[in-house]
C-alpha positions in Angstrom: -93.7 28.6 22.8 -93.0 25.1 22.5 -89.2 25.8 22.0 -89.0 27.6 25.3 -90.7 24.4 27.0 -88.1 22.1 25.1 -85.4 24.5 26.5 -87.0 24.3 30.3 -87.2 20.7 30.0 -83.6 20.5 28.5 -82.4 22.5 31.4 -84.3 20.7 33.9 -83.1 17.5 32.6 -79.4 18.6 32.9 -80.2 19.8 36.4 -81.3 15.8 37.5 -78.1 14.3 35.8 -75.6 16.9 37.4 -75.8 15.7 41.0 -75.5 12.1 39.8 -71.9 12.6 38.5 -71.0 12.3 41.9 -72.7 9.4 44.1 -71.4 8.3 47.3 -71.0 4.8 48.6 -71.0 4.5 52.1 -69.9 1.8 54.6 -69.9 1.0 58.0 -67.8 -1.4 60.4 -69.9 -2.5 63.2 -66.7 -4.3 64.6 -65.0 -1.0 65.2 -68.0 0.5 66.9 -68.1 -2.5 69.3 -64.7 -2.0 70.1 -64.6 1.2 70.8 -68.0 1.6 73.1 -68.3 -2.3 74.1 -65.3 -3.9 74.8 -63.4 -3.5 78.5 -60.7 -0.5 78.5 -59.3 1.4 81.2 -61.9 4.0 81.1 -64.4 1.4 80.9 -63.4 -1.8 82.8 -66.5 -3.8 82.8 -67.2 -3.5 79.3 -70.6 -2.3 79.4 -71.9 0.0 76.7 -70.9 3.2 76.0 -73.4 3.8 73.2 -75.6 6.5 73.5 -79.4 6.2 74.2 -81.8 5.9 71.2 -85.6 6.9 71.0 -87.6 5.5 68.2 -90.7 7.2 67.3 -93.9 5.1 65.7 -96.5 7.1 64.0 -99.9 5.7 63.3 -103.5 7.9 62.9 -106.3 5.5 61.9 -106.5 1.7 63.1 -108.9 1.3 60.2 -106.7 2.6 57.4 -103.5 1.2 59.4 -104.4 -2.3 60.7 -103.2 -2.9 64.1 -101.7 -5.8 63.3 -99.0 -4.1 61.3 -98.2 -1.5 63.8 -97.7 -4.6 66.5 -95.4 -6.5 63.9 -93.4 -2.6 63.6 -93.1 -2.4 67.1 -92.2 -6.0 67.7 -89.0 -5.3 65.4 -88.2 -2.6 67.2 -87.9 -4.1 70.6 -85.9 -7.2 69.1 -83.5 -5.0 67.5 -79.9 -5.5 68.7 -79.3 -2.5 70.6 -78.4 -2.3 74.4 -81.5 -2.8 76.1 -81.5 -0.5 78.7 -80.3 2.6 75.7 -83.3 1.8 73.5 -87.1 3.3 74.1 -90.0 3.0 71.4 -92.8 5.4 71.6 -95.9 4.7 69.8 -98.0 7.9 68.6 -101.7 7.4 68.0 -103.1 10.3 66.7 -106.4 9.1 66.5 -106.5 8.4 70.1 -108.4 5.0 69.3 -108.6 2.3 72.0 -108.4 -0.4 69.4 -104.6 1.0 69.2 -104.0 1.2 72.5 -104.9 -2.7 73.4 -103.3 -3.7 70.4 -100.3 -2.2 71.6 -100.9 -3.8 74.8 -101.1 -7.4 73.3 -97.7 -6.6 71.2 -96.1 -6.0 74.7 -97.3 -9.2 76.1 -96.0 -11.2 73.1 -92.8 -9.4 73.1 -91.7 -11.4 76.1 -91.6 -14.7 74.2 -90.9 -13.2 70.7 -87.8 -11.3 71.4 -86.0 -13.8 73.5 -86.7 -15.8 70.7 -84.7 -13.8 68.3 -81.5 -13.1 70.6 -81.7 -16.9 71.3 -81.7 -17.9 67.8 -80.3 -14.8 65.8 -83.7 -14.4 63.9 -83.8 -12.1 60.6 -85.8 -10.6 60.0 -87.1 -9.5 63.2 -91.0 -8.5 62.3 -92.9 -12.0 63.1 -95.2 -11.6 59.8 -92.4 -11.3 57.5 -90.4 -13.9 59.5 -93.1 -16.6 59.3 -93.8 -15.6 55.8 -90.2 -16.4 54.3 -89.6 -18.7 51.7 -86.2 -19.5 51.8 -85.2 -22.7 54.3 -86.0 -21.1 58.0 -83.4 -23.4 59.1 -80.5 -22.5 57.2 -77.6 -22.1 59.4 -79.5 -23.1 62.5 -77.0 -25.3 64.7 -79.1 -25.4 68.1 -81.0 -28.8 68.6 -83.8 -26.9 70.3 -84.7 -24.3 67.3 -87.1 -26.9 65.5 -88.8 -26.8 69.2 -88.8 -23.4 69.8 -89.8 -22.1 66.2 -92.9 -24.3 66.2 -94.0 -22.8 69.4 -93.3 -19.5 68.4 -95.2 -20.1 65.1 -98.5 -20.9 67.3 -97.7 -18.1 69.8 -98.1 -15.8 67.2 -101.0 -17.3 65.3 -102.9 -17.0 68.8 -101.6 -13.5 68.9 -102.9 -12.5 65.4 -106.0 -14.0 66.4 -106.5 -12.0 69.5 -105.7 -8.8 67.5 -108.3 -9.3 64.9 -110.7 -9.9 67.9 -110.4 -6.9 69.5 -112.7 -4.6 67.5 -115.9 -6.8 68.3 -114.3 -7.8 72.1 -114.4 -3.7 72.3 -118.0 -3.2 70.8 -119.5 -5.7 72.8 -117.9 -4.6 76.2 -118.6 -1.1 75.3 -122.4 -2.4 74.9 -122.6 -4.0 77.8 -121.4 -1.7 79.7 -123.5 1.0 78.3 -126.5 -1.7 79.1 -125.7 -1.8 82.9 -125.7 2.4 82.9 -128.9 2.9 81.1 -130.7 0.2 83.8 -129.0 1.7 86.4 -130.3 5.6 85.5 -133.5 3.7 85.0 -133.8 2.7 88.5 -132.7 6.0 90.0 -135.0 7.8 87.4 -137.9 5.1 88.9 -136.6 6.0 92.7 -136.8 9.8 92.0 -140.1 9.4 90.6 -141.6 7.3 93.4 -140.5 10.0 96.0 -141.8 13.0 93.8 -145.1 11.2 93.2 -144.7 11.6 89.5 -146.0 9.6 87.1 -144.2 11.1 83.8 -141.1 9.3 83.1 -138.9 11.3 80.2 -136.7 8.7 78.2 -133.0 8.8 79.3 -130.3 9.8 76.7 -127.0 8.8 77.8 -123.7 9.1 75.3 -122.8 5.3 74.2 -119.3 5.4 75.0 -116.1 3.4 74.7 -115.2 1.3 77.9 -111.9 0.3 78.6 -111.3 -3.1 80.5 -110.9 -2.2 83.6 -114.5 -0.6 83.7 -113.8 3.0 83.0 -114.2 5.0 80.2 -112.0 5.6 77.3 -110.2 9.2 77.3 -109.5 9.1 74.2 -112.0 8.7 70.7 -115.0 6.9 71.4 -116.6 4.5 68.8 -119.7 6.6 68.6 -117.9 10.5 68.8 -119.5 12.7 71.3 -118.3 15.6 72.8 -114.8 15.6 74.1 -114.1 12.4 72.5 -113.8 12.8 68.7 -110.6 12.7 66.3 -110.2 16.3 66.8 -111.5 17.0 70.5 -109.9 14.3 73.2 -108.0 14.6 76.1 -104.0 13.2 75.9 -103.2 10.0 77.0 -99.7 8.8 78.2 -99.0 5.3 79.3 -95.9 3.2 79.6 -96.6 -0.7 78.3 -93.2 -1.7 79.2 -91.2 -0.4 82.1 -87.4 0.8 81.7 -85.4 -2.5 82.3 -83.2 -2.9 84.6 -79.3 -1.9 84.3 -78.1 -5.6 84.6 -78.9 -8.4 82.5 -82.0 -10.9 83.5 -81.8 -14.2 82.3 -84.9 -16.5 81.7 -85.3 -19.6 83.4 -84.2 -23.4 82.2 -86.2 -25.6 80.4 -86.0 -27.7 83.3 -88.2 -25.0 85.7 -89.9 -23.5 82.7 -93.0 -26.5 82.0 -96.8 -26.4 81.5 -99.4 -28.9 82.7 -101.8 -30.5 80.3 -104.5 -32.5 82.1 -102.5 -32.3 85.5 -99.6 -33.7 84.0 -96.4 -31.3 83.8 -94.7 -31.3 80.3 -91.2 -30.0 79.6 -91.0 -26.3 78.6 -90.2 -25.4 75.2 -88.2 -22.1 75.5 -84.9 -22.7 77.4 -83.7 -18.8 78.7 -81.3 -19.6 80.6 -78.7 -18.0 78.4 -81.0 -15.2 77.0 -81.5 -11.5 78.6 -85.3 -11.4 78.6 -84.9 -7.6 79.6 -87.4 -5.7 76.9 -87.0 -1.8 76.0 -89.3 0.7 77.6 -92.5 0.9 75.3 -94.6 4.0 75.6 -98.1 4.9 74.2 -99.0 8.3 73.5 -101.8 10.5 71.9 -101.6 13.9 72.4 -104.3 16.3 73.6 -106.6 17.8 70.4 -108.8 20.3 71.3 -111.1 22.4 68.3 -110.0 25.5 67.0 -106.3 24.6 67.0 -104.1 23.5 63.9 -102.3 20.6 65.3 -100.4 20.3 62.3 -101.1 16.3 61.3 -97.8 14.1 61.5 -95.4 17.3 62.6 -97.3 18.1 65.2 -97.5 14.1 66.6 -93.8 14.2 66.3 -93.5 17.2 68.2 -95.5 16.1 71.1 -93.0 12.6 70.9 -90.1 14.8 71.0 -91.0 16.9 74.2 -92.5 13.7 75.9 -89.5 11.6 75.2 -87.2 14.5 76.6 -88.8 13.9 79.8 -89.0 10.1 80.0 -85.8 9.1 78.4 -84.5 12.0 76.6 -82.2 9.5 74.3 -79.9 12.0 72.0 -80.9 10.4 69.0 -84.4 9.9 67.5 -85.3 7.5 64.6 -88.8 7.8 63.3 -90.8 5.3 61.5 -94.2 4.9 59.9 -96.3 2.4 61.5 -96.0 -0.2 58.4 -91.9 0.4 58.1 -90.2 -2.3 60.3 -86.3 -3.3 60.5 -85.1 -6.0 58.1 -82.0 -5.9 59.4 -81.7 -5.9 63.4 -78.3 -4.1 63.0 -79.6 -1.2 61.6 -79.4 1.1 64.3 -75.6 0.5 65.1 -74.7 1.0 61.5 -76.7 4.4 61.9 -74.6 5.3 65.2 -71.1 4.5 62.8 -72.1 7.6 61.2 -73.0 9.8 64.3 -70.2 8.6 66.6 -67.6 8.7 64.0 -65.0 11.6 64.3 -66.8 14.6 63.0 -70.1 12.8 63.1 -71.4 15.5 65.7 -71.9 17.7 62.7 -74.1 15.1 61.0 -78.0 16.2 61.4 -79.5 13.1 60.6 -79.0 9.6 58.4 -81.6 8.8 56.1 -82.0 5.1 55.6 -83.3 3.9 51.9 -86.6 1.8 51.7 -87.4 -1.4 50.6 -90.9 -2.7 49.8 -92.5 -6.3 50.3 -95.6 -7.7 48.2 -94.8 -6.2 45.1 -94.8 -8.5 41.9 -91.2 -9.7 40.4 -91.4 -7.7 37.1 -92.3 -4.5 38.9 -93.6 -3.1 36.3 -95.0 -0.1 37.7 -91.7 0.9 39.5 -93.2 0.7 43.1 -89.6 -0.3 44.4 -89.1 3.1 43.6 -85.3 1.9 42.9 -84.2 5.0 40.9 -84.8 7.3 44.0 -83.4 5.4 46.7 -80.4 3.6 44.7 -79.6 6.4 42.2 -80.8 10.3 43.3 -80.2 9.9 46.9 -76.5 8.3 46.8 -76.0 11.4 44.1 -77.4 13.8 46.8 -75.3 12.4 49.2 -72.6 14.0 47.5 -74.2 17.3 47.7 -74.3 18.0 51.5 -76.7 15.0 51.9 -80.0 13.4 50.8 -83.5 14.8 51.4 -85.7 13.3 54.2 -88.1 11.0 53.1 -90.5 11.4 56.2 -89.7 8.0 57.7 -86.4 5.7 58.5 -84.6 8.7 59.2 -82.3 9.0 61.9 -82.0 12.7 63.7 -79.8 14.1 66.2 -81.9 15.8 68.8 -80.0 19.0 69.4 -81.1 19.3 65.7 -84.6 19.3 65.8 -84.6 21.5 68.3 -83.0 24.1 66.3 -79.3 24.2 67.6 -76.4 24.9 65.0 -73.8 22.2 64.6 -70.6 23.1 66.9 -67.7 24.8 65.3 -70.0 27.2 63.3 -68.1 30.1 61.9 -69.6 33.6 61.9 -69.1 35.3 58.8 -68.8 39.0 58.8 -68.3 41.7 56.6 -64.1 41.4 55.6 -64.4 45.6 55.4 -65.9 45.9 58.8 -68.6 48.5 59.2 -69.1 49.2 55.3 -71.6 50.8 53.8 -71.3 49.2 50.4 -74.1 47.6 48.9 -71.8 44.1 48.5 -71.7 43.8 52.4 -75.5 44.3 53.2 -76.3 40.6 52.6 -73.5 39.8 55.4 -74.7 42.3 57.7 -78.0 40.9 57.7 -77.0 37.1 58.1 -75.1 38.6 61.2 -78.0 40.2 62.6 -80.2 37.0 62.5 -77.3 35.2 63.7 -76.9 37.2 66.9 -80.9 36.5 67.3 -80.1 32.9 66.9 -77.2 32.8 69.2 -79.2 31.5 72.1 -79.2 28.1 69.9 -75.8 27.9 69.6 -73.8 24.7 71.2 -70.3 26.7 70.5 -67.6 25.6 72.6 -66.5 29.0 73.9 -70.1 30.4 74.7 -71.7 27.3 76.0 -75.6 27.5 76.0 -77.5 30.5 76.6 -80.5 29.7 78.8 -82.2 32.7 79.1 -84.2 32.3 76.1 -84.9 28.9 76.0 -88.6 29.4 78.0 -89.3 31.4 74.6 -88.4 29.1 72.6 -89.3 25.4 74.5 -92.1 26.7 76.9 -91.9 26.7 80.6 -91.0 23.2 81.3 -87.6 23.1 83.4 -87.3 19.1 82.9 -87.5 19.8 79.1 -84.8 22.6 79.4 -83.0 20.8 81.8 -83.1 17.7 79.4 -81.0 19.8 76.4 -77.4 19.8 77.6 -77.7 16.3 78.9 -78.9 15.2 75.4 -76.3 17.5 73.8 -73.3 15.9 76.0 -74.4 12.0 75.4 -74.8 12.8 71.5 -71.1 13.8 70.9 -68.4 11.2 69.4 -65.7 9.6 72.2 -62.7 12.2 72.4 -60.3 9.2 71.7 -58.3 11.1 69.3 -56.8 14.8 68.9 -58.7 15.3 66.0 -62.1 14.9 67.6 -62.9 18.9 68.7 -66.2 18.5 70.6 -66.1 14.8 72.0 -67.1 13.2 75.3 -64.5 10.8 77.5 -65.0 7.1 77.0 -67.1 5.6 79.6 -69.1 8.5 80.4 -72.2 7.1 79.6 -72.0 3.0 80.7 -74.1 2.2 83.5 -72.1 1.5 86.4 
């Protein structure tokens, strides 16, 4: 038995070493991407961005285990990413349906109005405020604008106040809910006494009112309550979709200058700190989503939440590409989205399903004695698998093609059949079964000759006409540019720029 085990371990080790014989190093050229998609040309005289839209999904489930401040920092790094504002949308999936997460996202949307312009003005990296202000290196290196010190001091104070507001949200929600609950109890007691007086009934039964969680506008929170009750628990609550930041305008909107932007202290005006007269102050669209949950249904946890975001985003923004992130991951490089597009928009990129970004970790001891950086997996194994049709999906930091998530085959897929036609030999049975399966899923093909068969879409995607109509649009917008004869499935240059 020991010999068999040793042979098995040796065989497993050999299988693990073989992919490492063909590692792949990939590099991107952002200059070429800019020249192809954002430089004035005969097909795009204005030079507006011709890059495709991008939807970013951030998933969270429990504000106690996943602090809202961490999620808010992730959202801020996304909103400040270096990508065309009108082409970028962010969706936050709160699978716990907590009011704390909802109000934390509202605070993040408010703080983004000063943080994002600050990052654009001074080229801040990284664009996660918690990580940026915790950097140990010199923050003033390579900064030449004379107002950078003043702006940074102002943003540091704003961020400290933002953190205090986030940390105070649990107590604020609890006090607000207690106050509204006391008011409702008092109102119910008064009504009971009036009814008892009218009926001349001296017996008053105690009143039991469910202790609800109240929003700031004085209405019940439709999601999970602090004190759970029927239809307001983690597994039983209504669906919620709230647009925190509306879609931006098509044209850039510049802020006001320091001469016009001023504050008053004791009635005396003081000069403003942030001069945004040369900075585009638009923000990407931000949407809060908490899918409906009911008892007796398998909600499939994170996969079900992602599926709900895919359907909601298809109706709202319909970006042909989707990037999913966990709530504690953020963009360390603001150009990461453009680097991902270098692969998707390259010649033959329409056959790429997803691009997996490596993960880097913070807060680990310098010696990394417990291998928490996972260097062997991300820097060795993943590069090795890239030489064998691509790395594995690790659950976060992955840029998907939307059409691939819908189940469509890549373009120019060849249908293999038996070389001897109608044959009954055993070697042809697998081919015949494969051909039968191919006919069954033919409706999910994007072939150039056949196009799309819309007859089976309701069976695959439901009866939403908006979702079905968005599918060919996303497929077209996700194609690379047809700027070379070798591009077989491209779109004309300038087709996506907003006039």
